[in-house]
C-alpha positions in Angstrom: 0.3 -0.5 -0.3 0.9 3.2 -1.2 2.4 6.2 2.2 -0.9 8.4 0.5 -2.9 5.7 1.4 -6.4 6.3 4.0 -7.5 2.4 5.2 -11.6 3.2 4.9 -14.5 0.9 6.6 -17.4 -0.1 3.8 -20.5 -2.0 3.4 -20.9 -4.2 0.6 -23.6 -6.7 0.4 -22.4 -10.6 0.9 -22.8 -11.6 -2.7 -21.1 -8.9 -4.0 -18.3 -9.3 -1.5 -17.8 -13.4 -2.4 -17.4 -11.9 -6.4 -15.3 -9.9 -5.4 -13.1 -12.2 -3.4 -13.5 -15.0 -6.0 -12.5 -12.8 -9.1 -9.3 -11.4 -7.0 -8.3 -14.9 -6.7 -7.7 -15.7 -9.6 -6.2 -12.7 -11.0 -4.0 -13.0 -7.6 -4.8 -9.5 -6.1 -5.2 -8.6 -3.1 -8.0 -7.1 -1.5 -6.9 -3.3 -1.0 -5.9 -3.9 -5.5 -8.7 -5.6 -6.5 -11.0 -2.6 -4.7 -8.7 0.0 -6.4 -8.9 -0.7 -9.3 -12.6 -0.9 -9.4 -12.9 2.4 -7.8 -10.6 3.9 -10.6 -12.8 2.7 -13.5 -15.9 4.1 -12.1 -14.4 6.9 -11.7 -13.4 6.9 -15.2 -16.1 5.9 -16.5 -17.9 9.2 -14.3 -15.3 11.5 -16.3 -16.1 10.2 -19.6 -20.0 10.7 -19.1 -19.0 14.0 -17.7 -16.8 14.8 -21.0 -20.1 13.6 -23.2 -22.3 15.2 -21.5 -20.3 18.3 -22.1 -19.8 18.1 -25.6 -23.6 17.3 -26.1 -24.5 20.5 -24.4 -21.5 22.3 -26.4 -23.9 20.8 -29.5 -27.1 22.0 -28.3 -25.5 25.2 -28.1 -24.0 25.8 -31.0 -25.5 22.2 -33.6 -24.1 22.4 -36.9 -25.2 23.6 -39.7 -25.1 22.0 -43.4 -22.6 24.4 -44.4 -20.0 22.7 -42.3 -21.5 18.8 -42.7 -22.2 18.7 -46.7 -18.1 19.4 -47.9 -17.3 16.6 -45.2 -19.8 14.1 -46.2 -18.4 14.3 -49.7 -15.1 14.2 -49.1 -15.8 11.1 -47.2 -18.1 9.9 -50.0 -14.9 9.6 -52.1 -13.0 7.1 -50.1 -15.0 4.1 -51.1 -13.5 2.4 -53.9 -15.8 2.9 -57.3 -15.2 -1.2 -58.2 -18.5 -3.0 -58.0 -18.6 -5.4 -55.2 
């Protein structure tokens, strides 16, 4: 455990603990490392959700218009092969 680590006590349902224990044993992880990985993934997901929300809000404030989209759309069409399938 790192020097900056803080011990906490949490309560989880028995079935969740049982599953965590099974998985962490299979992976060869200590309990703290398994919980750290789970919390890190949760935090990353929350950060991505916040960025997605910010991105969507930006498009609501300034949506794309056809003059911005059409040139890109037609340029992308040119990348497709003209060969018959």
